[in-house]
Wavefront OBJ file of the C-alpha trace (Angstrom):
o trace
v 90.008 62.235 119.362
v 86.918 60.163 118.477
v 84.530 61.620 115.901
v 81.077 61.467 117.463
v 78.528 60.814 114.737
v 75.289 62.798 114.683
v 72.051 60.861 114.290
v 70.980 61.360 110.645
v 67.406 62.271 109.775
v 65.704 59.999 107.259
v 62.473 60.454 105.315
v 62.081 57.265 103.290
v 61.244 54.904 106.170
v 57.901 56.605 106.980
v 57.548 59.305 104.227
v 58.161 61.943 106.925
v 61.393 63.024 108.683
v 62.490 60.954 111.660
v 65.854 60.232 113.368
v 67.527 57.198 111.842
v 67.964 55.657 115.290
v 64.154 55.481 115.650
v 63.552 53.806 112.301
v 62.053 50.343 112.491
v 62.692 49.750 108.806
v 66.190 48.855 107.568
v 67.348 52.238 106.203
v 70.849 53.198 105.043
v 71.803 56.871 104.657
v 74.697 57.643 102.288
v 75.632 61.193 103.272
v 77.223 64.011 101.279
v 80.677 63.448 102.794
v 80.681 59.778 101.776
v 79.627 60.679 98.226
v 82.236 63.435 97.966
v 85.053 61.141 99.135
v 84.070 57.948 97.319
v 86.139 56.322 94.597
v 82.981 54.714 93.150
v 82.686 55.244 89.394
v 78.881 55.539 89.252
v 75.674 55.735 91.265
v 75.303 51.967 90.991
v 78.834 51.338 92.223
v 78.226 53.656 95.195
v 75.031 51.783 96.126
v 76.910 48.482 95.939
v 79.631 49.701 98.305
v 77.483 51.523 100.834
v 74.117 49.733 100.833
v 74.814 46.165 99.720
v 72.937 46.529 96.420
v 74.105 44.028 93.803
v 74.910 45.631 90.444
v 75.036 44.061 86.971
v 76.482 46.273 84.235
v 77.031 45.646 80.529
v 80.633 46.840 80.603
v 82.286 49.868 82.185
v 80.949 53.245 83.341
v 78.131 54.674 81.215
v 76.863 51.242 80.152
v 73.367 49.932 80.875
v 73.029 48.395 84.308
v 70.646 46.411 86.473
v 70.418 46.137 90.226
v 69.185 43.688 92.854
v 68.085 44.889 96.284
v 67.652 41.908 98.593
v 67.521 39.720 95.496
v 64.529 41.505 93.934
v 64.934 42.397 90.270
v 65.538 45.943 89.029
v 61.808 46.249 88.338
v 61.170 45.235 91.970
v 62.823 48.327 93.431
v 61.350 51.845 93.428
v 63.744 54.696 92.628
v 62.838 58.276 93.569
v 64.523 61.627 93.030
v 63.361 64.131 95.659
v 60.140 62.151 96.087
v 59.421 61.700 92.355
v 59.347 58.226 90.809
v 61.805 57.937 87.904
v 62.871 55.395 85.310
v 61.587 53.589 82.251
v 58.038 52.238 82.422
v 58.786 49.941 79.463
v 61.812 48.263 81.082
v 60.466 48.805 84.596
v 63.674 50.222 86.068
v 65.662 53.390 86.594
v 68.734 53.993 84.441
v 71.451 54.866 86.954
v 73.810 55.421 84.025
v 71.891 58.650 83.298
v 72.914 60.170 86.652
v 76.211 61.665 87.768
v 77.334 61.361 91.375
v 77.986 65.107 91.193
v 74.224 65.733 91.019
v 73.524 64.085 94.374
v 73.554 65.430 97.922
v 72.668 62.203 99.724
v 70.863 58.892 99.197
v 68.518 56.897 101.421
v 68.060 53.178 100.805
v 65.089 51.442 102.407
v 65.801 47.714 102.317
v 62.739 45.501 102.641
v 59.031 45.413 101.701
v 57.738 48.956 101.134
v 54.692 48.750 98.843
v 52.483 49.861 101.745
v 54.218 53.257 101.548
v 55.329 53.522 97.904
v 53.041 51.215 95.954
v 53.929 49.058 92.974
v 57.436 47.610 92.626
v 58.770 48.238 96.165
v 59.475 44.517 96.626
v 63.170 44.739 97.451
v 62.857 48.286 98.755
v 63.234 51.929 97.796
v 66.232 53.994 96.676
v 65.627 57.713 97.143
v 68.114 60.230 95.741
v 68.168 63.775 97.109
v 69.686 66.668 95.188
v 71.539 69.590 96.746
v 69.756 72.499 98.447
v 71.302 75.880 99.135
v 71.488 77.843 102.397
v 73.635 80.489 104.046
v 76.030 82.845 102.231
v 76.732 82.467 98.531
v 79.078 79.532 97.922
v 80.877 78.326 94.799
v 81.941 74.723 94.184
v 83.939 73.096 91.411
v 85.484 69.728 90.687
v 87.825 68.706 87.855
v 89.467 65.245 87.842
v 91.085 63.493 84.873
v 91.819 59.780 84.571
v 92.987 56.875 82.448
v 90.986 55.874 79.353
v 90.794 59.624 78.643
v 88.202 59.930 81.408
v 87.205 63.333 82.727
v 84.705 65.193 84.874
v 84.050 68.921 85.145
v 81.404 70.417 87.432
v 80.527 73.887 88.654
v 77.905 74.893 91.202
v 76.624 77.890 93.108
v 74.329 77.895 96.133
v 73.160 79.994 99.043
v 70.179 81.683 100.600
v 69.028 85.080 101.832
v 65.847 87.086 102.478
v 63.717 83.945 102.482
v 65.103 82.601 99.217
v 67.371 79.567 98.801
v 69.041 78.446 95.591
v 71.361 75.754 94.281
v 72.418 75.540 90.635
v 74.978 73.113 89.269
v 76.004 71.504 86.009
v 78.777 69.599 84.367
v 80.018 67.152 81.810
v 81.841 63.869 82.089
v 82.970 61.095 79.791
v 85.432 58.359 79.000
v 86.797 56.564 75.939
v 86.332 53.298 77.831
v 87.142 49.946 76.225
v 85.155 47.374 74.304
v 82.235 46.429 76.533
v 82.208 42.816 75.277
v 84.919 40.200 75.294
v 85.877 38.465 72.028
v 83.935 35.302 71.151
v 80.845 36.239 73.133
v 77.925 33.823 72.936
v 75.864 35.936 70.516
v 78.660 37.157 68.231
v 78.150 40.844 69.104
v 81.801 41.673 69.860
v 83.225 44.788 68.184
v 86.841 45.739 69.011
v 86.156 49.484 69.079
v 86.154 51.311 72.422
v 82.730 51.780 74.019
v 82.878 55.148 75.727
v 80.299 57.648 76.884
v 79.612 61.349 77.336
v 77.127 62.740 79.835
v 75.940 66.320 80.303
v 73.896 67.146 83.392
v 72.407 69.961 85.415
v 70.350 70.652 88.544
v 68.306 73.638 89.678
v 66.674 73.911 93.097
v 64.944 77.136 94.133
v 62.934 77.824 97.257
v 61.064 80.662 98.916
v 60.057 80.769 102.584
v 57.393 83.480 102.974
v 56.960 82.683 106.669
v 58.579 80.377 109.186
v 57.538 76.764 108.570
v 56.330 77.366 105.007
v 58.394 76.800 101.848
v 57.563 76.795 98.144
v 60.084 74.995 95.929
v 61.008 74.323 92.318
v 63.313 71.449 91.431
v 64.751 70.554 88.009
v 67.081 67.598 87.324
v 68.203 66.835 83.770
v 70.839 64.796 81.967
v 71.818 63.731 78.469
v 73.805 60.521 77.888
v 75.523 59.333 74.704
v 76.942 55.853 75.305
v 78.406 53.352 72.841
v 77.773 49.622 73.178
v 78.258 46.362 71.260
v 75.359 44.615 69.545
v 74.213 43.239 66.177
v 71.496 44.042 63.706
v 69.830 41.967 61.005
v 68.736 44.160 58.111
v 67.272 43.345 54.679
v 67.721 42.073 52.114
v 69.683 39.087 53.466
v 69.136 39.678 57.240
v 72.722 38.579 57.924
v 74.158 39.362 61.353
v 76.192 42.579 61.392
v 78.068 43.674 64.540
v 80.032 46.480 62.837
v 77.707 49.511 63.242
v 78.363 52.123 65.900
v 75.624 51.222 68.374
v 74.651 53.976 70.781
v 72.209 54.743 73.558
v 71.032 58.347 73.395
v 69.208 58.849 76.680
v 67.588 62.079 77.837
v 66.064 62.282 81.298
v 64.416 65.146 83.148
v 62.382 65.697 86.305
v 60.573 68.962 87.045
v 58.633 69.354 90.284
v 56.845 72.059 92.250
v 56.229 71.585 95.946
v 54.889 73.308 99.023
v 55.462 72.256 102.623
v 53.800 74.112 105.437
v 53.404 73.705 109.163
v 49.789 74.706 109.605
v 49.877 74.154 113.388
v 51.765 72.178 116.024
v 49.521 69.277 115.072
v 49.397 69.452 111.273
v 52.056 69.677 108.528
v 50.957 69.426 104.906
v 52.946 68.768 101.731
v 51.852 69.235 98.123
v 53.928 68.158 95.138
v 53.289 68.084 91.394
v 55.878 66.730 88.969
v 56.581 65.642 85.424
v 59.353 63.241 84.453
v 60.593 62.134 81.033
v 62.824 59.186 80.198
v 63.578 59.212 76.458
v 65.877 56.564 74.954
v 66.872 56.196 71.306
v 68.945 53.065 70.859
v 70.540 51.206 67.953
v 73.035 51.331 65.097
v 71.971 52.068 61.527
v 68.416 51.221 62.645
v 67.183 52.703 65.929
v 64.228 52.211 68.236
v 62.766 54.775 70.597
v 61.428 54.113 74.101
v 59.886 57.142 75.781
v 58.269 57.229 79.219
v 56.403 60.249 80.553
v 55.170 60.404 84.141
v 52.896 62.956 85.746
v 52.658 62.676 89.511
v 50.741 64.583 92.190
v 50.897 64.016 95.945
v 49.065 65.524 98.889
v 50.513 64.363 102.191
v 49.544 65.307 105.741
v 51.472 64.558 108.920
v 49.570 64.738 112.213
v 51.882 64.880 115.236
v 50.373 63.949 118.582
v 53.284 65.038 120.716
v 56.929 64.258 119.932
v 56.447 60.474 119.987
v 53.367 59.789 117.865
v 52.689 60.638 114.226
v 50.015 59.731 111.682
v 50.606 60.172 107.948
v 47.697 60.412 105.508
v 48.346 60.845 101.787
v 46.797 60.740 98.346
v 48.964 60.036 95.310
v 48.107 60.216 91.620
v 50.372 58.817 88.915
v 49.869 58.814 85.143
v 52.349 56.865 83.028
v 52.566 57.078 79.238
v 54.742 55.013 76.908
v 55.584 56.021 73.349
v 57.574 53.163 71.800
v 58.469 52.896 68.119
v 57.636 49.178 67.956
v 54.291 49.475 69.764
v 51.263 49.665 67.443
v 50.030 52.685 69.435
v 50.853 54.825 72.461
v 49.924 53.299 75.812
v 49.012 54.868 79.149
v 47.709 53.993 82.591
v 46.528 55.905 85.663
v 47.004 55.025 89.324
v 45.212 56.488 92.327
v 46.480 55.615 95.801
v 45.471 56.266 99.402
v 48.138 55.861 102.109
v 47.854 55.771 105.893
v 50.767 55.317 108.269
v 51.506 55.473 111.975
v 54.749 55.606 113.936
v 55.028 55.880 117.700
v 57.277 55.416 120.685
v 56.156 53.917 123.978
v 59.128 54.217 126.303
v 61.711 51.693 125.037
v 59.267 50.252 122.471
v 58.544 51.525 118.979
v 55.671 50.741 116.637
v 55.188 51.407 112.929
v 52.318 50.442 110.620
v 51.134 51.453 107.157
v 48.381 50.607 104.714
v 48.027 51.533 101.053
v 45.361 50.946 98.415
v 46.241 51.334 94.713
v 43.614 51.501 91.981
v 45.173 51.148 88.518
v 43.355 51.556 85.233
v 45.192 48.572 83.675
v 46.022 45.983 86.345
v 43.296 46.721 88.899
v 43.223 47.085 92.682
v 45.993 46.149 95.088
v 46.066 46.654 98.854
v 49.302 46.265 100.793
v 50.226 46.681 104.433
v 53.098 46.443 106.867
v 53.623 46.394 110.608
v 56.842 46.601 112.587
v 58.056 46.965 116.141
v 61.307 47.638 117.944
v 62.532 47.449 121.526
v 65.484 49.265 123.078
v 66.815 46.490 125.308
v 69.659 48.653 126.621
v 70.839 52.171 125.697
v 73.200 50.510 123.199
v 71.180 47.539 121.951
v 67.927 47.472 119.937
v 65.941 44.645 118.359
v 63.335 45.094 115.632
v 60.968 43.088 113.457
v 58.892 43.984 110.413
v 56.365 42.242 108.152
v 54.975 43.601 104.889
v 53.161 42.663 101.704
v 54.223 43.848 98.243
v 53.350 43.761 94.572
v 55.192 44.437 91.323
v 53.259 45.803 88.379
v 53.764 44.440 84.853
v 55.801 46.789 82.679
v 54.518 48.187 79.400
v 56.788 45.678 77.628
v 55.195 42.827 79.622
v 51.782 44.051 78.520
v 52.166 45.369 74.983
v 55.472 44.452 73.293
v 54.524 42.942 69.894
v 54.827 39.164 69.832
v 55.686 39.044 73.557
v 53.407 41.189 75.725
v 50.176 39.836 77.215
v 47.570 42.393 78.275
v 46.026 40.080 80.900
v 49.219 39.451 82.853
v 48.858 39.849 86.641
v 51.062 41.729 89.119
v 53.535 39.756 91.197
v 52.595 39.424 94.890
v 54.986 39.096 97.802
v 55.189 38.670 101.575
v 58.335 39.632 103.460
v 59.504 39.412 107.044
v 62.736 40.573 108.654
v 64.401 40.547 112.065
v 67.150 42.965 113.005
v 69.637 43.734 115.765
v 71.431 47.057 116.152
v 74.198 47.978 118.587
v 75.853 51.341 119.105
v 78.301 52.361 121.786
v 80.166 55.625 121.312
v 81.741 55.524 117.867
v 81.191 51.801 117.333
v 78.131 50.482 115.486
v 77.123 46.986 114.462
v 74.009 45.458 112.992
v 72.525 42.229 111.692
v 69.358 41.685 109.667
v 67.894 38.419 108.427
v 65.020 38.421 105.939
v 62.739 36.104 104.032
v 60.567 37.196 101.098
v 58.193 34.895 99.212
v 57.017 36.079 95.786
v 54.378 34.407 93.616
v 53.204 34.962 90.046
v 56.694 35.997 88.929
v 56.531 37.743 85.570
v 58.914 36.007 83.191
v 59.325 34.386 79.789
v 57.067 31.502 78.772
v 58.940 29.650 76.015
v 56.087 27.239 75.234
v 53.946 29.154 72.747
v 51.031 26.764 73.318
v 50.705 28.275 76.805
v 50.347 31.779 75.363
v 46.975 33.401 74.541
v 45.429 32.593 71.192
v 45.432 35.468 68.724
v 42.703 34.724 66.124
v 44.034 37.422 63.797
v 47.524 35.910 63.763
v 47.938 32.327 65.084
v 51.748 32.725 64.923
v 51.773 35.950 66.960
v 53.465 34.248 69.941
v 55.594 31.871 67.873
v 58.609 32.367 70.159
v 56.769 32.498 73.490
v 55.382 35.332 75.575
v 55.367 37.105 78.917
v 53.595 35.153 81.648
v 53.251 34.651 85.377
v 55.648 31.731 85.332
v 56.846 30.782 88.793
v 57.412 31.530 92.473
v 60.569 32.724 94.169
v 62.070 32.672 97.647
v 64.464 35.489 98.512
v 66.204 35.060 101.832
v 69.446 36.265 103.281
v 71.305 38.222 105.909
v 73.139 41.543 106.092
v 75.891 42.247 108.628
v 77.321 45.730 109.184
v 80.117 47.153 111.287
v 81.397 50.695 111.737
v 84.190 52.164 113.860
v 85.674 55.652 114.308
v 88.855 56.063 116.313
v 91.484 58.824 116.333
v 90.979 59.885 112.730
v 90.450 56.313 111.487
v 87.077 55.327 110.024
v 86.240 51.700 109.234
v 83.074 50.347 107.624
v 82.158 46.828 106.547
v 79.078 45.270 104.933
v 78.604 41.550 104.355
v 75.568 40.318 102.430
v 74.436 36.732 102.040
v 71.685 35.979 99.529
v 69.823 32.789 98.648
v 67.510 33.658 95.753
v 65.868 30.630 94.153
v 62.966 29.577 91.970
v 60.640 27.876 94.473
v 59.336 25.440 91.856
v 62.714 24.165 90.621
v 65.167 25.096 93.391
v 67.411 26.757 90.789
v 69.233 29.954 91.758
v 67.842 33.073 90.126
v 70.051 34.515 87.399
v 72.760 37.086 88.143
v 72.307 37.032 91.935
v 75.578 36.487 93.795
v 75.403 34.266 96.864
v 77.490 36.774 98.808
v 78.972 40.251 98.507
v 81.361 42.069 100.853
v 82.632 45.630 101.132
v 85.308 46.908 103.516
v 86.261 50.599 103.564
v 88.926 52.399 105.579
v 89.834 56.104 105.734
v 92.429 57.857 107.864
v 92.896 61.601 108.293
v 96.025 63.311 109.599
v 96.636 67.017 109.286
v 95.848 68.198 105.755
v 95.922 64.648 104.387
v 93.465 61.783 104.144
v 94.210 58.340 102.759
v 91.852 55.451 102.276
v 90.905 52.360 100.398
v 88.127 49.889 99.840
v 87.744 46.266 98.862
v 84.626 44.996 97.078
v 84.198 41.244 96.714
v 81.396 39.668 94.666
v 80.672 35.939 94.736
v 79.862 33.613 91.865
v 76.489 33.900 90.142
v 74.601 32.128 87.338
v 74.239 34.085 84.116
v 73.223 32.969 80.630
v 73.616 29.248 81.275
v 77.040 29.458 82.946
v 78.307 30.287 86.420
v 80.484 33.397 86.498
v 83.391 33.290 88.917
v 83.613 35.731 91.785
v 85.874 38.762 91.659
v 87.367 41.380 93.933
v 88.305 45.014 93.334
v 90.702 47.122 95.425
v 90.509 50.928 95.234
v 92.915 53.430 96.798
v 92.447 57.175 97.332
v 94.096 60.195 98.949
v 93.459 63.929 99.321
v 95.614 66.901 100.287
v 93.885 70.062 101.524
v 96.451 72.728 100.709
v 94.094 75.623 101.510
v 90.801 75.860 103.431
v 88.675 75.685 100.263
v 91.039 73.737 98.012
v 92.173 70.143 97.874
v 93.915 67.806 95.466
v 92.454 64.313 95.047
v 94.036 61.151 93.660
v 92.348 57.763 93.121
v 93.541 54.410 91.849
v 90.575 52.184 91.032
v 90.918 48.442 90.474
v 94.449 48.917 91.745
v 95.385 45.245 91.267
v 94.056 45.269 87.684
v 91.786 42.295 88.318
v 89.635 40.885 85.545
v 86.028 41.907 86.188
v 83.102 40.218 84.429
v 80.015 42.118 85.678
v 77.733 40.107 83.361
v 78.356 37.182 81.035
v 80.844 38.119 78.275
v 81.033 41.744 79.444
v 84.053 43.339 81.055
v 84.717 46.217 83.388
v 87.659 48.596 83.209
v 91.126 47.588 84.330
v 93.385 49.676 86.551
v 92.487 53.365 86.327
v 94.341 56.342 87.825
v 92.670 59.684 88.556
v 94.048 63.066 89.604
v 91.939 66.156 90.187
v 91.273 69.315 92.122
v 88.210 70.361 94.114
v 87.086 73.789 95.326
v 84.397 74.217 97.974
v 83.555 77.725 99.133
v 82.249 76.344 102.439
v 85.550 74.594 103.130
v 83.992 71.144 103.527
l 1 2 3 4 5 6 7 8 9 10 11 12 13 14 15 16 17 18 19 20 21 22 23 24 25 26 27 28 29 30 31 32 33 34 35 36 37 38 39 40 41 42 43 44 45 46 47 48 49 50 51 52 53 54 55 56 57 58 59 60 61 62 63 64 65 66 67 68 69 70 71 72 73 74 75 76 77 78 79 80 81 82 83 84 85 86 87 88 89 90 91 92 93 94 95 96 97 98 99 100 101 102 103 104 105 106 107 108 109 110 111 112 113 114 115 116 117 118 119 120 121 122 123 124 125 126 127 128 129 130 131 132 133 134 135 136 137 138 139 140 141 142 143 144 145 146 147 148 149 150 151 152 153 154 155 156 157 158 159 160 161 162 163 164 165 166 167 168 169 170 171 172 173 174 175 176 177 178 179 180 181 182 183 184 185 186 187 188 189 190 191 192 193 194 195 196 197 198 199 200 201 202 203 204 205 206 207 208 209 210 211 212 213 214 215 216 217 218 219 220 221 222 223 224 225 226 227 228 229 230 231 232 233 234 235 236 237 238 239 240 241 242 243 244 245 246 247 248 249 250 251 252 253 254 255 256 257 258 259 260 261 262 263 264 265 266 267 268 269 270 271 272 273 274 275 276 277 278 279 280 281 282 283 284 285 286 287 288 289 290 291 292 293 294 295 296 297 298 299 300 301 302 303 304 305 306 307 308 309 310 311 312 313 314 315 316 317 318 319 320 321 322 323 324 325 326 327 328 329 330 331 332 333 334 335 336 337 338 339 340 341 342 343 344 345 346 347 348 349 350 351 352 353 354 355 356 357 358 359 360 361 362 363 364 365 366 367 368 369 370 371 372 373 374 375 376 377 378 379 380 381 382 383 384 385 386 387 388 389 390 391 392 393 394 395 396 397 398 399 400 401 402 403 404 405 406 407 408 409 410 411 412 413 414 415 416 417 418 419 420 421 422 423 424 425 426 427 428 429 430 431 432 433 434 435 436 437 438 439 440 441 442 443 444 445 446 447 448 449 450 451 452 453 454 455 456 457 458 459 460 461 462 463 464 465 466 467 468 469 470 471 472 473 474 475 476 477 478 479 480 481 482 483 484 485 486 487 488 489 490 491 492 493 494 495 496 497 498 499 500 501 502 503 504 505 506 507 508 509 510 511 512 513 514 515 516 517 518 519 520 521 522 523 524 525 526 527 528 529 530 531 532 533 534 535 536 537 538 539 540 541 542 543 544 545 546 547 548 549 550 551 552 553 554 555 556 557 558 559 560 561 562 563 564 565 566 567 568 569 570 571 572 573 574 575 576 577 578 579 580 581 582 583 584 585 586 587 588 589 590 591 592 593 594 595 596 597 598 599 600 601 602 603 604 605
C-alpha cells in the first residue's frame, strides 16, 4: 500500500509557519524519521545527503568542517538553532562538529538568497536546526550503537506534557578513536601518524508552559563540549623549527540559552518574543594554544498579521550584539546590529506571491538594505512553477576586520543578487523538482597577497608584510538542482543531483573546493518487522590548494529489526566498498566502518 506523505509545515521560508507546498522559496525539510534512520556520520554529512549541501572536512567525524550552499562559502550561510543565530563570529561559520545528530528533531534548509529575512550572510541560504519538544504522556528514549574505530554513541531522553506543561530533556556522549586526519607527505609537513579521534558530550533542555490556549512560554538550552585531535605544526622559540609531534586538540564548548513567548492575541494578530544568549568558545593548539570566543546576545519581536487564511504580513525587529574575545587580538571587539523586517505572503487562486524587505544598521560596517520578491503559479493540481529574486550581503568577520597583520577595519560587506526558477511536480506518492539559479556577488572578501595594496600603518610599515584581507574580486555562482522521490509498496526512493559552476568573474577560475556536481541516491524498503536500505553519495572533482582533487563515491548500507513495539536493533555499514575519500587536500575520511546498536522509543516510532 502506498504511503501518502503529509504536507510538512515549514517556518524558515517566511519566518512564520506555512505548508511546504505553498512555499515560493526552495525549502527542504529533513524530518525526524529521516534523521533517526540515516547512516550519516554527522550533521554535515546529513545535510550533504538530504539537501545537496557540499561539505569539506579536515578528516573524519569530529574534525573541523566547512560547507557550501549553492556555492556560497561557509560564512555566506546563516545557521540557526530554534531561531537563534549560532557559530563563530571570528571564522564566520557554524561548527557542525559541535553538534550531535541525536540533539536534533528536524532541519529546514532554505536554499537561495535570504538576507531580506535573516540579514547578513544569508547569501547561499539558511540552515535552521530544531531541537525536540515534548508532548503527550511521559516517554523515554535511548540509543546505544557501537562501531569500528572504537566508535560509540550513548543517548538518553525523556519527554512529555501535562497540565499545560511540556518538557523534553536529553543528553549523551559519543566518540571515536578515528585515524590520522592527514595523509603522509602532506604539502605543509603536518602529518602525525597518531590517530585523530574525538569525544563529544551534549545535552538539551526544552521546557514550556501554556497558561491559556494559543499562548506558550518556553525555555530552551542546547549545550555541547567537543575534544577533537587534529594534525598541525607549531614553530616555537628559540629556533622556531617546525614541530608536528605535539598532541593538537580543539576544545570547543558551545551553548545556546533562549526564552520565548508566542501568543495568539486575536484571529488577526500573533506575536512572538525571544531573547537568547549563545557562546562559542574554542581553545585550539598543541603545547601553545589560542582561544577564540564568540558571545552573541539576540532579541527578536515578531508579529504576524493574518488577513484570512491566504494573506499574511510579518513585521519584526531584531537586535544582535556580537562580542569576540581572541587571544591574539590586542583587545576585545564587539558590534551591534539593529534590523527591521517586513514580509508578505499571499495566495490568489492558483497564484502565490511573496515579498520581504529588511534594513540592517550595524555599528561597524554600516547600513544595508536587502529585498526579495517571488511568485508561483499552480498550472495544474500536480504541477507548479515559481520564480524568486533577492539581494544579499555578507558581513566581514572579526578576523577580516581585526586579526593582527591581516585584518582591515575598513573592509566592506560583500553584495549579491540572486535569481532562481523552479518547477515542482507531485502526483500521489511521486514528487519531482528542478531549480536553476544564478547569483552574482561583488566585493568578495579574500586574501590580498600584494602588501602594497594594503593600508599603510604609520606605526609599523611592515604590519601587512604578508598581505591582508581585502575586497578582492567578483564571483558568479550558478547551477541546477534536480530532485526525485517515490513511495511504492513499502519502497522509498529519493535522489538529488546538483550541478554547480562557481567561478571568479574576473579570472574565470573555479572557486576552491566547490565540486562541479554532487549526487545522492537513497533507497529504503520495509517488510514486516524489518527495514533495509542504502545510499550512494558521489562527489565530483574540485580544485583545492593548487591541485584538482579527484571525485569519489561512498556506498552505505543499513538495516533494522523491530523485535518489540518500542525496541529495535540497528546495523549500518558505512563506506561499504572501502573507497579512498579525500574530503580536502591531503586529508582523509574513514574507511569501511561497521555499526551495531539498539534503540528504545517509548512512543514506538
